[in-house]
PDB file of N, CA, C and O in Angstrom, chain B, residues numbered from 101:
ATOM      1  N   UNK B 101      23.224  -9.568  10.586  1.00  0.00           N
ATOM      2  CA  UNK B 101      21.686  -9.076  10.777  1.00  0.00           C
ATOM      3  C   UNK B 101      21.299 -10.295   9.712  1.00  0.00           C
ATOM      4  O   UNK B 101      20.575 -11.092  10.309  1.00  0.00           O
ATOM      5  N   UNK B 102      21.479 -10.613   8.665  1.00  0.00           N
ATOM      6  CA  UNK B 102      21.099 -11.216   7.207  1.00  0.00           C
ATOM      7  C   UNK B 102      21.372 -12.643   7.922  1.00  0.00           C
ATOM      8  O   UNK B 102      20.486 -13.476   8.110  1.00  0.00           O
ATOM      9  N   UNK B 103      22.351 -12.758   8.190  1.00  0.00           N
ATOM     10  CA  UNK B 103      22.805 -14.234   8.479  1.00  0.00           C
ATOM     11  C   UNK B 103      21.136 -14.575  10.027  1.00  0.00           C
ATOM     12  O   UNK B 103      20.203 -15.299   9.678  1.00  0.00           O
ATOM     13  N   UNK B 104      21.127 -14.098  11.128  1.00  0.00           N
ATOM     14  CA  UNK B 104      20.528 -14.381  11.889  1.00  0.00           C
ATOM     15  C   UNK B 104      18.969 -14.213  11.330  1.00  0.00           C
ATOM     16  O   UNK B 104      18.148 -14.950  11.877  1.00  0.00           O
ATOM     17  N   UNK B 105      18.532 -13.410  10.403  1.00  0.00           N
ATOM     18  CA  UNK B 105      17.318 -13.809  10.066  1.00  0.00           C
ATOM     19  C   UNK B 105      17.555 -15.011   8.970  1.00  0.00           C
ATOM     20  O   UNK B 105      16.528 -15.674   8.827  1.00  0.00           O
ATOM     21  N   UNK B 106      18.646 -15.449   8.171  1.00  0.00           N
ATOM     22  CA  UNK B 106      18.222 -16.620   7.262  1.00  0.00           C
ATOM     23  C   UNK B 106      18.343 -17.584   7.805  1.00  0.00           C
ATOM     24  O   UNK B 106      17.679 -18.523   7.366  1.00  0.00           O
ATOM     25  N   UNK B 107      19.310 -17.859   9.114  1.00  0.00           N
ATOM     26  CA  UNK B 107      19.143 -19.722  10.218  1.00  0.00           C
ATOM     27  C   UNK B 107      17.876 -19.069  10.971  1.00  0.00           C
ATOM     28  O   UNK B 107      16.980 -19.902  11.105  1.00  0.00           O
ATOM     29  N   UNK B 108      17.598 -17.940  11.440  1.00  0.00           N
ATOM     30  CA  UNK B 108      15.681 -18.194  11.715  1.00  0.00           C
ATOM     31  C   UNK B 108      14.829 -18.864  11.207  1.00  0.00           C
ATOM     32  O   UNK B 108      14.170 -19.778  11.702  1.00  0.00           O
ATOM     33  N   UNK B 109      14.798 -18.284   9.834  1.00  0.00           N
ATOM     34  CA  UNK B 109      14.214 -18.797   9.119  1.00  0.00           C
ATOM     35  C   UNK B 109      14.146 -20.241   8.338  1.00  0.00           C
ATOM     36  O   UNK B 109      13.144 -20.726   7.813  1.00  0.00           O
ATOM     37  N   UNK B 110      15.429 -20.788   8.393  1.00  0.00           N
ATOM     38  CA  UNK B 110      15.932 -21.906   8.074  1.00  0.00           C
ATOM     39  C   UNK B 110      14.961 -23.101   8.849  1.00  0.00           C
ATOM     40  O   UNK B 110      14.131 -23.937   8.492  1.00  0.00           O
ATOM     41  N   UNK B 111      15.615 -22.632  10.180  1.00  0.00           N
ATOM     42  CA  UNK B 111      15.086 -23.336  11.549  1.00  0.00           C
ATOM     43  C   UNK B 111      13.318 -23.962  11.631  1.00  0.00           C
ATOM     44  O   UNK B 111      12.726 -25.006  11.904  1.00  0.00           O
ATOM     45  N   UNK B 112      12.900 -22.032  11.038  1.00  0.00           N
ATOM     46  CA  UNK B 112      11.153 -22.622  11.441  1.00  0.00           C
ATOM     47  C   UNK B 112      10.835 -23.593  10.207  1.00  0.00           C
ATOM     48  O   UNK B 112      10.098 -24.576  10.285  1.00  0.00           O
ATOM     49  N   UNK B 113      11.589 -23.113   8.914  1.00  0.00           N
ATOM     50  CA  UNK B 113      10.961 -23.992   7.960  1.00  0.00           C
ATOM     51  C   UNK B 113      11.278 -25.235   8.445  1.00  0.00           C
ATOM     52  O   UNK B 113      10.212 -25.774   8.740  1.00  0.00           O
ATOM     53  N   UNK B 114      12.433 -26.150   8.738  1.00  0.00           N
ATOM     54  CA  UNK B 114      12.806 -26.997   9.306  1.00  0.00           C
ATOM     55  C   UNK B 114      11.770 -28.047  10.495  1.00  0.00           C
ATOM     56  O   UNK B 114      11.593 -29.266  10.503  1.00  0.00           O
ATOM     57  N   UNK B 115      11.113 -26.704  11.629  1.00  0.00           N
ATOM     58  CA  UNK B 115      10.297 -27.355  12.149  1.00  0.00           C
ATOM     59  C   UNK B 115       8.857 -27.558  11.919  1.00  0.00           C
ATOM     60  O   UNK B 115       8.411 -26.950  10.946  1.00  0.00           O
ATOM     61  N   UNK B 116       8.128 -28.190  12.513  1.00  0.00           N
ATOM     62  CA  UNK B 116       6.822 -28.471  12.136  1.00  0.00           C
ATOM     63  C   UNK B 116       5.957 -26.553  12.578  1.00  0.00           C
ATOM     64  O   UNK B 116       5.326 -25.703  11.950  1.00  0.00           O
ATOM     65  N   UNK B 117       6.434 -26.722  13.876  1.00  0.00           N
ATOM     66  CA  UNK B 117       5.722 -25.646  14.247  1.00  0.00           C
ATOM     67  C   UNK B 117       6.069 -24.108  13.432  1.00  0.00           C
ATOM     68  O   UNK B 117       5.317 -23.141  13.314  1.00  0.00           O
ATOM     69  N   UNK B 118       7.464 -24.281  12.940  1.00  0.00           N
ATOM     70  CA  UNK B 118       7.813 -23.304  11.961  1.00  0.00           C
ATOM     71  C   UNK B 118       7.231 -23.341  10.868  1.00  0.00           C
ATOM     72  O   UNK B 118       7.337 -22.457  10.019  1.00  0.00           O
ATOM     73  N   UNK B 119       6.596 -24.289  10.760  1.00  0.00           N
ATOM     74  CA  UNK B 119       5.570 -24.213   8.976  1.00  0.00           C
ATOM     75  C   UNK B 119       4.862 -23.271   9.256  1.00  0.00           C
ATOM     76  O   UNK B 119       4.804 -22.215   8.626  1.00  0.00           O
ATOM     77  N   UNK B 120       4.140 -23.609  10.407  1.00  0.00           N
ATOM     78  CA  UNK B 120       2.926 -22.362  10.188  1.00  0.00           C
ATOM     79  C   UNK B 120       2.974 -21.090  10.906  1.00  0.00           C
ATOM     80  O   UNK B 120       2.064 -20.289  11.119  1.00  0.00           O
ATOM     81  N   UNK B 121       4.182 -21.059  11.232  1.00  0.00           N
ATOM     82  CA  UNK B 121       4.469 -19.463  11.568  1.00  0.00           C
ATOM     83  C   UNK B 121       5.284 -18.955  10.263  1.00  0.00           C
ATOM     84  O   UNK B 121       5.198 -17.748  10.035  1.00  0.00           O
ATOM     85  N   UNK B 122       5.905 -19.580   9.562  1.00  0.00           N
ATOM     86  CA  UNK B 122       6.486 -19.451   8.184  1.00  0.00           C
ATOM     87  C   UNK B 122       5.244 -19.222   7.049  1.00  0.00           C
ATOM     88  O   UNK B 122       5.378 -18.354   6.187  1.00  0.00           O
ATOM     89  N   UNK B 123       4.204 -19.944   7.105  1.00  0.00           N
ATOM     90  CA  UNK B 123       2.545 -19.845   6.020  1.00  0.00           C
ATOM     91  C   UNK B 123       2.552 -18.205   6.609  1.00  0.00           C
ATOM     92  O   UNK B 123       3.009 -17.282   5.935  1.00  0.00           O
ATOM     93  N   UNK B 124       2.061 -18.057   7.752  1.00  0.00           N
ATOM     94  CA  UNK B 124       1.320 -16.706   8.145  1.00  0.00           C
ATOM     95  C   UNK B 124       2.462 -15.760   7.855  1.00  0.00           C
ATOM     96  O   UNK B 124       1.921 -14.741   7.424  1.00  0.00           O
ATOM     97  N   UNK B 125       3.859 -15.575   7.877  1.00  0.00           N
ATOM     98  CA  UNK B 125       4.755 -14.524   7.446  1.00  0.00           C
ATOM     99  C   UNK B 125       4.124 -14.387   5.767  1.00  0.00           C
ATOM    100  O   UNK B 125       3.622 -13.462   5.129  1.00  0.00           O
ATOM    101  N   UNK B 126       4.420 -15.687   5.496  1.00  0.00           N
ATOM    102  CA  UNK B 126       4.219 -15.887   3.582  1.00  0.00           C
ATOM    103  C   UNK B 126       2.676 -14.563   3.137  1.00  0.00           C
ATOM    104  O   UNK B 126       2.484 -13.730   2.251  1.00  0.00           O
ATOM    105  N   UNK B 127       1.864 -15.089   4.424  1.00  0.00           N
ATOM    106  CA  UNK B 127       0.672 -14.260   4.100  1.00  0.00           C
ATOM    107  C   UNK B 127       0.713 -13.056   4.292  1.00  0.00           C
ATOM    108  O   UNK B 127       0.341 -12.291   3.402  1.00  0.00           O
ATOM    109  N   UNK B 128       1.280 -12.482   5.778  1.00  0.00           N
ATOM    110  CA  UNK B 128       1.509 -10.879   5.689  1.00  0.00           C
ATOM    111  C   UNK B 128       2.066 -10.161   4.960  1.00  0.00           C
ATOM    112  O   UNK B 128       1.880  -8.944   4.945  1.00  0.00           O
ATOM    113  N   UNK B 129       2.832 -10.758   4.239  1.00  0.00           N
ATOM    114  CA  UNK B 129       3.947 -10.239   3.222  1.00  0.00           C
ATOM    115  C   UNK B 129       2.855 -10.236   1.844  1.00  0.00           C
ATOM    116  O   UNK B 129       2.868  -9.154   1.258  1.00  0.00           O
ATOM    117  N   UNK B 130       2.245 -10.917   1.455  1.00  0.00           N
ATOM    118  CA  UNK B 130       1.031 -11.186   0.795  1.00  0.00           C
ATOM    119  C   UNK B 130       0.079 -10.219   0.527  1.00  0.00           C
ATOM    120  O   UNK B 130      -0.225  -9.735  -0.563  1.00  0.00           O
ATOM    121  N   UNK B 131      -0.557  -9.883   2.120  1.00  0.00           N
ATOM    122  CA  UNK B 131      -1.500  -9.117   2.193  1.00  0.00           C
ATOM    123  C   UNK B 131      -0.732  -7.245   2.251  1.00  0.00           C
ATOM    124  O   UNK B 131      -1.351  -6.230   1.930  1.00  0.00           O
ATOM    125  N   UNK B 132       0.440  -7.296   2.654  1.00  0.00           N
ATOM    126  CA  UNK B 132       1.213  -5.846   2.627  1.00  0.00           C
ATOM    127  C   UNK B 132       1.361  -5.111   1.074  1.00  0.00           C
ATOM    128  O   UNK B 132       1.080  -3.996   0.636  1.00  0.00           O
ATOM    129  N   UNK B 133       2.004  -6.450   0.448  1.00  0.00           N
ATOM    130  CA  UNK B 133       2.133  -6.034  -1.050  1.00  0.00           C
ATOM    131  C   UNK B 133       0.714  -5.684  -1.910  1.00  0.00           C
ATOM    132  O   UNK B 133       0.809  -4.770  -2.730  1.00  0.00           O
ATOM    133  N   UNK B 134      -0.512  -6.318  -1.775  1.00  0.00           N
ATOM    134  CA  UNK B 134      -1.580  -5.685  -1.729  1.00  0.00           C
ATOM    135  C   UNK B 134      -2.108  -4.698  -1.479  1.00  0.00           C
ATOM    136  O   UNK B 134      -2.471  -3.898  -2.342  1.00  0.00           O
ATOM    137  N   UNK B 135      -2.280  -4.528  -0.115  1.00  0.00           N
ATOM    138  CA  UNK B 135      -2.524  -3.140   0.497  1.00  0.00           C
ATOM    139  C   UNK B 135      -1.539  -2.239  -0.515  1.00  0.00           C
ATOM    140  O   UNK B 135      -2.147  -1.678  -1.426  1.00  0.00           O
ATOM    141  N   UNK B 136      -0.490  -2.091  -0.479  1.00  0.00           N
ATOM    142  CA  UNK B 136       0.665  -1.129  -1.004  1.00  0.00           C
ATOM    143  C   UNK B 136       0.028  -0.709  -2.793  1.00  0.00           C
ATOM    144  O   UNK B 136      -0.080   0.420  -3.270  1.00  0.00           O
ATOM    145  N   UNK B 137      -0.296  -2.014  -3.452  1.00  0.00           N
ATOM    146  CA  UNK B 137      -0.729  -1.634  -4.686  1.00  0.00           C
ATOM    147  C   UNK B 137      -2.004  -0.732  -4.504  1.00  0.00           C
ATOM    148  O   UNK B 137      -2.055   0.466  -4.785  1.00  0.00           O
ATOM    149  N   UNK B 138      -3.077  -1.533  -3.962  1.00  0.00           N
ATOM    150  CA  UNK B 138      -4.647  -0.795  -3.366  1.00  0.00           C
ATOM    151  C   UNK B 138      -4.216   0.935  -3.009  1.00  0.00           C
ATOM    152  O   UNK B 138      -4.548   1.902  -3.694  1.00  0.00           O
ATOM    153  N   UNK B 139      -3.775   0.947  -2.328  1.00  0.00           N
ATOM    154  CA  UNK B 139      -3.378   2.032  -1.709  1.00  0.00           C
ATOM    155  C   UNK B 139      -3.092   2.903  -2.574  1.00  0.00           C
ATOM    156  O   UNK B 139      -3.830   3.882  -2.682  1.00  0.00           O
ATOM    157  N   UNK B 140      -1.820   2.742  -3.497  1.00  0.00           N
ATOM    158  CA  UNK B 140      -1.194   3.590  -4.566  1.00  0.00           C
ATOM    159  C   UNK B 140      -1.941   3.647  -5.604  1.00  0.00           C
ATOM    160  O   UNK B 140      -1.756   4.549  -6.420  1.00  0.00           O
ATOM    161  N   UNK B 141      -3.060   2.580  -5.811  1.00  0.00           N
ATOM    162  CA  UNK B 141      -4.012   2.504  -6.918  1.00  0.00           C
ATOM    163  C   UNK B 141      -4.742   4.111  -6.576  1.00  0.00           C
ATOM    164  O   UNK B 141      -4.673   5.154  -7.226  1.00  0.00           O
ATOM    165  N   UNK B 142      -5.529   3.757  -5.126  1.00  0.00           N
ATOM    166  CA  UNK B 142      -6.741   5.353  -4.817  1.00  0.00           C
ATOM    167  C   UNK B 142      -5.918   5.934  -4.471  1.00  0.00           C
ATOM    168  O   UNK B 142      -6.409   6.828  -3.780  1.00  0.00           O
ATOM    169  N   UNK B 143      -4.695   6.045  -4.501  1.00  0.00           N
ATOM    170  CA  UNK B 143      -3.814   7.501  -4.721  1.00  0.00           C
ATOM    171  C   UNK B 143      -4.100   8.286  -5.518  1.00  0.00           C
ATOM    172  O   UNK B 143      -4.750   9.293  -5.239  1.00  0.00           O
ATOM    173  N   UNK B 144      -3.634   7.972  -6.819  1.00  0.00           N
ATOM    174  CA  UNK B 144      -3.670   8.798  -7.757  1.00  0.00           C
ATOM    175  C   UNK B 144      -5.262   8.874  -8.227  1.00  0.00           C
ATOM    176  O   UNK B 144      -5.663   9.887  -8.800  1.00  0.00           O
ATOM    177  N   UNK B 145      -6.061   7.868  -7.987  1.00  0.00           N
ATOM    178  CA  UNK B 145      -7.654   8.398  -8.231  1.00  0.00           C
ATOM    179  C   UNK B 145      -8.006   9.405  -7.431  1.00  0.00           C
ATOM    180  O   UNK B 145      -8.473  10.502  -7.736  1.00  0.00           O
ATOM    181  N   UNK B 146      -7.765   8.984  -6.448  1.00  0.00           N
ATOM    182  CA  UNK B 146      -8.122  10.402  -5.388  1.00  0.00           C
ATOM    183  C   UNK B 146      -7.579  11.842  -6.039  1.00  0.00           C
ATOM    184  O   UNK B 146      -8.444  12.662  -6.347  1.00  0.00           O
ATOM    185  N   UNK B 147      -6.356  12.134  -6.230  1.00  0.00           N
ATOM    186  CA  UNK B 147      -5.366  13.044  -6.542  1.00  0.00           C
ATOM    187  C   UNK B 147      -6.231  13.643  -7.561  1.00  0.00           C
ATOM    188  O   UNK B 147      -6.633  14.799  -7.435  1.00  0.00           O
ATOM    189  N   UNK B 148      -6.515  12.958  -8.500  1.00  0.00           N
ATOM    190  CA  UNK B 148      -7.171  13.017  -9.890  1.00  0.00           C
ATOM    191  C   UNK B 148      -8.790  13.776  -9.672  1.00  0.00           C
ATOM    192  O   UNK B 148      -9.167  14.748 -10.327  1.00  0.00           O
ATOM    193  N   UNK B 149      -9.396  13.258  -8.880  1.00  0.00           N
ATOM    194  CA  UNK B 149     -10.657  13.812  -8.469  1.00  0.00           C
ATOM    195  C   UNK B 149     -10.117  15.035  -7.658  1.00  0.00           C
ATOM    196  O   UNK B 149     -10.394  16.104  -8.202  1.00  0.00           O
ATOM    197  N   UNK B 150      -9.478  15.131  -6.597  1.00  0.00           N
ATOM    198  CA  UNK B 150      -9.071  16.588  -6.122  1.00  0.00           C
ATOM    199  C   UNK B 150      -8.535  17.594  -6.973  1.00  0.00           C
ATOM    200  O   UNK B 150      -8.765  18.755  -6.633  1.00  0.00           O
ATOM    201  N   UNK B 151      -7.907  17.411  -7.948  1.00  0.00           N
ATOM    202  CA  UNK B 151      -7.374  18.455  -9.027  1.00  0.00           C
ATOM    203  C   UNK B 151      -8.727  18.825  -9.602  1.00  0.00           C
ATOM    204  O   UNK B 151      -9.019  20.017  -9.701  1.00  0.00           O
ATOM    205  N   UNK B 152      -9.387  18.084  -9.904  1.00  0.00           N
ATOM    206  CA  UNK B 152     -10.554  18.256 -10.808  1.00  0.00           C
ATOM    207  C   UNK B 152     -11.685  19.294 -10.107  1.00  0.00           C
ATOM    208  O   UNK B 152     -12.401  20.118 -10.678  1.00  0.00           O
ATOM    209  N   UNK B 153     -11.575  18.882  -8.290  1.00  0.00           N
ATOM    210  CA  UNK B 153     -12.758  19.595  -7.939  1.00  0.00           C
ATOM    211  C   UNK B 153     -11.721  21.050  -7.913  1.00  0.00           C
ATOM    212  O   UNK B 153     -12.192  22.187  -7.909  1.00  0.00           O
ATOM    213  N   UNK B 154     -10.832  20.864  -7.902  1.00  0.00           N
ATOM    214  CA  UNK B 154     -10.150  22.477  -7.363  1.00  0.00           C
ATOM    215  C   UNK B 154      -9.888  22.912  -8.777  1.00  0.00           C
ATOM    216  O   UNK B 154      -9.350  24.005  -8.605  1.00  0.00           O
ATOM    217  N   UNK B 155      -9.957  22.682 -10.224  1.00  0.00           N
ATOM    218  CA  UNK B 155      -9.882  23.073 -11.413  1.00  0.00           C
ATOM    219  C   UNK B 155     -11.629  23.591 -11.454  1.00  0.00           C
ATOM    220  O   UNK B 155     -11.698  24.811 -11.604  1.00  0.00           O
ATOM    221  N   UNK B 156     -12.468  23.174 -11.392  1.00  0.00           N
ATOM    222  CA  UNK B 156     -13.574  23.422 -10.858  1.00  0.00           C
ATOM    223  C   UNK B 156     -13.751  24.568 -10.311  1.00  0.00           C
ATOM    224  O   UNK B 156     -14.185  25.424 -11.083  1.00  0.00           O
ATOM    225  N   UNK B 157     -13.514  24.980  -8.944  1.00  0.00           N
ATOM    226  CA  UNK B 157     -13.737  25.868  -8.142  1.00  0.00           C
ATOM    227  C   UNK B 157     -12.908  26.937  -8.810  1.00  0.00           C
ATOM    228  O   UNK B 157     -13.457  28.037  -8.867  1.00  0.00           O
ATOM    229  N   UNK B 158     -11.293  26.809  -9.500  1.00  0.00           N
ATOM    230  CA  UNK B 158     -11.002  27.972  -9.740  1.00  0.00           C
ATOM    231  C   UNK B 158     -11.539  28.554 -10.800  1.00  0.00           C
ATOM    232  O   UNK B 158     -11.647  29.741 -11.106  1.00  0.00           O
ATOM    233  N   UNK B 159     -11.876  27.534 -11.345  1.00  0.00           N
ATOM    234  CA  UNK B 159     -12.745  28.497 -12.754  1.00  0.00           C
ATOM    235  C   UNK B 159     -14.300  29.085 -12.613  1.00  0.00           C
ATOM    236  O   UNK B 159     -14.507  30.100 -13.279  1.00  0.00           O
ATOM    237  N   UNK B 160     -15.561  28.512 -11.732  1.00  0.00           N
ATOM    238  CA  UNK B 160     -16.299  29.441 -10.584  1.00  0.00           C
ATOM    239  C   UNK B 160     -15.900  30.354 -10.421  1.00  0.00           C
ATOM    240  O   UNK B 160     -16.681  31.292 -10.583  1.00  0.00           O
ATOM    241  N   UNK B 161     -14.611  30.656 -10.049  1.00  0.00           N
ATOM    242  CA  UNK B 161     -14.305  31.850  -8.913  1.00  0.00           C
ATOM    243  C   UNK B 161     -13.918  33.032 -10.010  1.00  0.00           C
ATOM    244  O   UNK B 161     -14.167  34.234  -9.919  1.00  0.00           O
ATOM    245  N   UNK B 162     -13.242  32.336 -11.062  1.00  0.00           N
ATOM    246  CA  UNK B 162     -12.580  33.215 -11.921  1.00  0.00           C
ATOM    247  C   UNK B 162     -14.241  33.934 -12.973  1.00  0.00           C
ATOM    248  O   UNK B 162     -14.265  34.976 -13.628  1.00  0.00           O
ATOM    249  N   UNK B 163     -15.251  33.060 -12.800  1.00  0.00           N
ATOM    250  CA  UNK B 163     -16.133  33.243 -13.677  1.00  0.00           C
ATOM    251  C   UNK B 163     -17.250  34.426 -12.849  1.00  0.00           C
ATOM    252  O   UNK B 163     -18.154  35.155 -13.258  1.00  0.00           O
ATOM    253  N   UNK B 164     -16.700  34.187 -11.637  1.00  0.00           N
ATOM    254  CA  UNK B 164     -17.473  34.980 -10.340  1.00  0.00           C
ATOM    255  C   UNK B 164     -17.330  36.571 -10.433  1.00  0.00           C
ATOM    256  O   UNK B 164     -18.139  37.475 -10.645  1.00  0.00           O
ATOM    257  N   UNK B 165     -15.938  36.526 -10.181  1.00  0.00           N
ATOM    258  CA  UNK B 165     -15.095  37.763 -10.402  1.00  0.00           C
ATOM    259  C   UNK B 165     -15.164  38.840 -11.932  1.00  0.00           C
ATOM    260  O   UNK B 165     -14.991  40.058 -11.953  1.00  0.00           O
ATOM    261  N   UNK B 166     -15.424  38.067 -12.937  1.00  0.00           N
ATOM    262  CA  UNK B 166     -15.735  38.975 -14.444  1.00  0.00           C
ATOM    263  C   UNK B 166     -16.857  39.430 -14.541  1.00  0.00           C
ATOM    264  O   UNK B 166     -17.137  40.164 -15.488  1.00  0.00           O
ATOM    265  N   UNK B 167     -18.081  38.989 -13.256  1.00  0.00           N
ATOM    266  CA  UNK B 167     -19.523  39.950 -13.500  1.00  0.00           C
ATOM    267  C   UNK B 167     -19.466  40.740 -12.543  1.00  0.00           C
ATOM    268  O   UNK B 167     -20.344  41.588 -12.389  1.00  0.00           O
TER     269      UNK B 167
END
């Protein structure tokens, strides 16, 4: 499988038509990497916000039960 992909990429680089396709492939990979990084970053931020909200709700419930 790796040999087939290598031959395909090699032939794409040699051909002018393949050059445009290779550029799109590189751009697609770049967008994917940036998207993954953004999702991971936002995911941790959202997790912290949800934890803070949960803690505040639990603290409020505990105070109401004491009264």
